[in-house]
C-alpha positions as MATLAB code, in Angstrom:
seq = 'MSHASGSNLATRGAAALAAALAFASAPAPALAQTQPHEADTPPIPGMFLHPEGSKRYSTPDGAIRFTFDRSGARVALLRFDGDPEVHVLRPVMAAGGGEIYRTEDGNIMLRVNGHGSITVFTRTMRTGAPASEDGSAAALTPEAVAFTQMIERMRALQAQARRNVGQPVLFTFQTTGPVPPQVAGLVLDAAQRAAEGLAAAPITNVHHVIITLGASPHVVLQGDLLLIQIAPALGYAGRPSSAAVRNVVSGVVAGPEE';
ca = [
      70.475  -35.435   89.322;
      69.324  -32.569   87.095;
      72.339  -31.121   85.306;
      72.783  -27.396   84.639;
      72.709  -26.251   81.042;
      75.796  -24.806   79.336;
      74.675  -21.241   80.019;
      73.945  -22.028   83.654;
      77.409  -23.521   84.068;
      78.928  -20.245   82.890;
      76.778  -17.881   84.986;
      75.302  -19.754   87.958;
      75.140  -17.886   91.249;
      76.358  -14.267   91.357;
      76.938  -14.540   95.092;
      78.996  -17.673   94.656;
      81.015  -15.955   91.938;
      81.795  -13.046   94.238;
      82.953  -15.485   96.892;
      85.043  -17.382   94.367;
      86.815  -14.266   93.145;
      87.440  -13.026   96.676;
      88.650  -16.215   98.317;
      92.303  -15.840   97.319;
      92.696  -12.749   99.534;
      90.496  -14.001  102.372;
      91.842  -16.015  105.338;
      91.630  -19.506  103.908;
      91.117  -22.696  105.893;
      93.623  -24.463  103.653;
      95.664  -23.548  100.579;
      97.134  -26.136   98.261;
     100.506  -24.450   97.954;
     103.504  -25.915   99.772;
     107.173  -25.042   99.868;
     110.249  -27.284   99.472;
     111.449  -28.945  102.648;
     113.758  -26.747  104.692;
     116.479  -29.417  104.561;
     116.823  -28.828  100.810;
     118.456  -25.845   99.224;
     115.778  -23.648   97.616;
     115.876  -23.199   93.855;
     117.667  -20.233   92.316;
     115.691  -18.423   89.591;
     116.704  -19.643   86.152;
     119.127  -22.343   87.326;
     116.935  -25.250   86.257;
     116.619  -24.353   82.581;
     117.304  -27.574   80.663;
     118.011  -27.479   76.920;
     116.885  -31.097   76.546;
     113.268  -30.063   77.163;
     110.777  -32.947   77.202;
     111.913  -36.587   76.962;
     110.624  -40.106   77.431;
     112.054  -42.434   80.097;
     111.505  -46.006   81.278;
     112.810  -48.403   83.912;
     114.899  -51.386   82.711;
     111.963  -53.813   82.931;
     109.614  -51.378   81.165;
     107.166  -51.458   84.090;
     107.347  -47.669   84.534;
     107.309  -45.330   81.555;
     106.933  -41.598   81.738;
     107.413  -38.245   80.033;
     109.605  -35.758   81.891;
     109.345  -32.160   80.669;
     112.023  -29.800   81.982;
     111.503  -26.987   79.514;
     110.218  -24.665   82.262;
     112.465  -22.475   84.391;
     110.807  -22.993   87.782;
     108.897  -26.272   87.585;
     109.078  -29.550   85.704;
     106.198  -31.710   84.516;
     105.855  -35.485   84.618;
     103.190  -37.831   83.302;
     103.294  -41.595   83.797;
     101.962  -43.749   80.985;
      98.416  -44.782   81.889;
      97.950  -41.890   84.338;
      95.872  -38.956   83.021;
      97.326  -36.499   85.547;
     100.335  -34.332   84.758;
     102.340  -33.943   87.964;
     103.939  -30.573   88.683;
     107.378  -31.000   90.246;
     109.529  -28.374   91.908;
     113.294  -28.863   91.869;
     115.751  -28.304   94.698;
     119.474  -28.892   94.775;
     120.720  -32.210   96.153;
     124.075  -33.403   97.440;
     126.661  -34.056   94.744;
     125.288  -31.478   92.321;
     122.078  -33.333   91.560;
     118.458  -32.233   91.702;
     115.464  -33.557   93.624;
     112.000  -33.082   92.139;
     109.140  -32.972   94.641;
     105.379  -32.856   94.309;
     103.511  -29.940   95.909;
     102.872  -31.979   99.067;
     106.559  -32.805   99.514;
     106.917  -36.282   98.016;
     110.069  -37.005   96.072;
     109.113  -38.260   92.592;
     112.422  -37.978   90.751;
     116.090  -37.570   91.520;
     118.552  -36.463   88.852;
     122.113  -37.269   89.903;
     125.065  -35.006   89.175;
     126.077  -37.082   86.125;
     122.537  -36.963   84.695;
     121.138  -40.391   85.613;
     117.529  -40.466   86.842;
     115.851  -42.361   89.684;
     112.058  -42.485   89.756;
     109.957  -43.009   92.899;
     106.348  -44.231   93.028;
     103.893  -45.358   95.707;
     104.805  -48.977   95.024;
     108.523  -48.293   94.607;
     109.503  -46.153   97.567;
     113.222  -46.945   97.285;
     113.308  -45.815   93.675;
     114.284  -47.395   90.367;
     116.727  -46.249   87.686;
     115.224  -44.880   84.490;
     116.912  -44.443   81.125;
     116.111  -42.048   78.299;
     114.072  -43.415   75.392;
     114.003  -40.303   73.206;
     112.447  -36.896   72.785;
     108.787  -36.188   73.531;
     106.288  -33.438   72.903;
     106.064  -30.812   75.623;
     103.326  -31.391   78.174;
     100.715  -28.706   77.571;
      96.977  -28.625   78.328;
      94.697  -30.024   75.660;
      92.966  -27.457   73.455;
      89.227  -27.971   73.944;
      86.248  -26.114   72.476;
      84.095  -24.422   75.107;
      81.050  -26.540   74.254;
      83.124  -29.707   74.546;
      84.421  -28.549   77.916;
      80.838  -28.096   79.145;
      79.818  -31.567   77.959;
      82.790  -33.231   79.588;
      82.191  -31.383   82.842;
      78.637  -32.737   82.818;
      80.085  -36.234   82.490;
      82.370  -35.466   85.453;
      79.289  -34.641   87.533;
      77.874  -38.108   86.889;
      81.257  -39.674   87.638;
      81.619  -37.696   90.871;
      78.133  -38.745   91.986;
      79.064  -42.409   91.532;
      82.436  -42.072   93.263;
      81.399  -39.762   96.109;
      77.876  -41.058   96.608;
      76.151  -37.681   96.353;
      75.433  -35.052   93.663;
      78.343  -32.707   92.892;
      77.796  -29.730   90.587;
      80.772  -28.474   88.551;
      80.608  -24.804   87.533;
      83.034  -22.646   85.563;
      82.464  -18.929   86.049;
      84.037  -16.247   83.868;
      83.046  -12.936   82.283;
      85.075  -13.136   79.078;
      85.770  -15.419   76.115;
      87.472  -18.728   76.802;
      90.197  -19.779   74.321;
      90.525  -23.540   73.673;
      93.807  -23.793   75.610;
      92.186  -22.157   78.661;
      89.121  -24.390   78.331;
      91.460  -27.389   78.307;
      93.073  -26.288   81.568;
      89.647  -25.650   83.143;
      88.604  -29.168   82.169;
      91.836  -30.625   83.555;
      91.278  -28.747   86.836;
      87.762  -30.198   87.024;
      89.104  -33.704   86.384;
      91.723  -33.316   89.102;
      89.007  -32.046   91.464;
      86.846  -35.094   90.736;
      89.810  -37.389   91.441;
      90.664  -35.524   94.643;
      87.084  -35.771   95.909;
      87.010  -39.499   95.149;
      90.314  -40.008   97.005;
      89.205  -38.127  100.146;
      88.100  -40.393  103.009;
      84.868  -38.415  103.331;
      83.507  -35.256  101.755;
      80.429  -33.076  102.005;
      81.278  -31.105   98.839;
      78.199  -30.519   96.680;
      79.473  -27.765   94.399;
      82.838  -27.143   92.706;
      83.332  -23.632   91.309;
      86.292  -22.942   89.008;
      87.414  -19.376   88.267;
      90.414  -17.706   86.629;
      93.067  -15.730   88.483;
      96.756  -14.922   88.790;
      97.699  -17.984   90.839;
      96.268  -21.430   91.614;
      94.324  -21.915   94.852;
      91.827  -24.357   96.280;
      89.663  -23.541   99.299;
      86.844  -25.370  101.040;
      83.948  -23.278  102.343;
      81.262  -25.510  103.821;
      80.015  -27.730  101.009;
      81.532  -25.417   98.366;
      84.962  -26.142   96.846;
      86.471  -23.025   95.258;
      89.237  -23.581   92.712;
      91.174  -20.777   91.073;
      93.407  -21.523   88.092;
      96.091  -19.438   86.360;
      96.100  -20.292   82.634;
      99.399  -18.496   81.993;
     101.170  -21.119   84.138;
      99.911  -24.130   82.191;
      99.589  -27.280   84.287;
     101.349  -25.485   87.149;
      98.375  -23.120   87.194;
      95.872  -25.629   88.568;
      95.737  -27.548   91.874;
      96.571  -31.246   91.675;
      94.234  -34.060   92.711;
      96.385  -34.529   95.826;
      95.953  -30.856   96.709;
      92.178  -31.162   96.382;
      92.155  -34.342   98.448;
      94.279  -32.697  101.161;
      92.096  -29.590  101.373;
      88.861  -31.590  101.432;
      90.341  -33.875  104.097;
      91.610  -30.957  106.186;
      95.277  -31.740  105.502;
      97.231  -28.807  104.081;
     100.302  -30.847  103.131;
     101.983  -34.141  103.859;
     103.225  -37.359  102.291;
     100.727  -39.452  100.425;
      99.485  -42.504  102.280;
];
């Protein structure tokens, strides 16, 4: 496949850019935003502020290790050791004064009991396992990346996507202003999550992924074009997850992971 140059990645397709900037207000076939289950009590603004911030945890056998960052007021972040994706979790109140942390498609990933103990849930451990604190950790924030480095790594993602999907996939970032390193890092992370989501979809006809900036995160499929909008001010919560991309590409708005 012939890759676009750095300048082409930033400016390719005025018509596509117009569509990308307009898609958030247009009737969308699928949006990667879900709400907590109705059976749970919705969060109250500010009630989930945790002074402990970001900490490391592990299960007793050490098989599962992760960083759990609760320094945000509305969402928490979690990254498992060995998994490049930072998962965005939304808390709801649970029985007994605890909290349940769900992914955007409704899966329970963590439960914090009223006395502070934590249970972690994974695909291979549906019933959960206790996890204990190992110490403090750095907050989970997007990597600061130079714009030129972002372009190079997005080119590598194109080659990776072609191998995984079996067809050429062009990744384009379109903006009209300067791109600070922290924003470039989030753009790159969004592209990586898109590549993972495409690879996880049972079948896809996506040939072009366009990433733009906006006030809120969205992902929309229009024919063979995947439009992704990210909100840099929200950090990792400002980009769709790989599961969200997979669900939209597969025609599933939300639902438990298989």
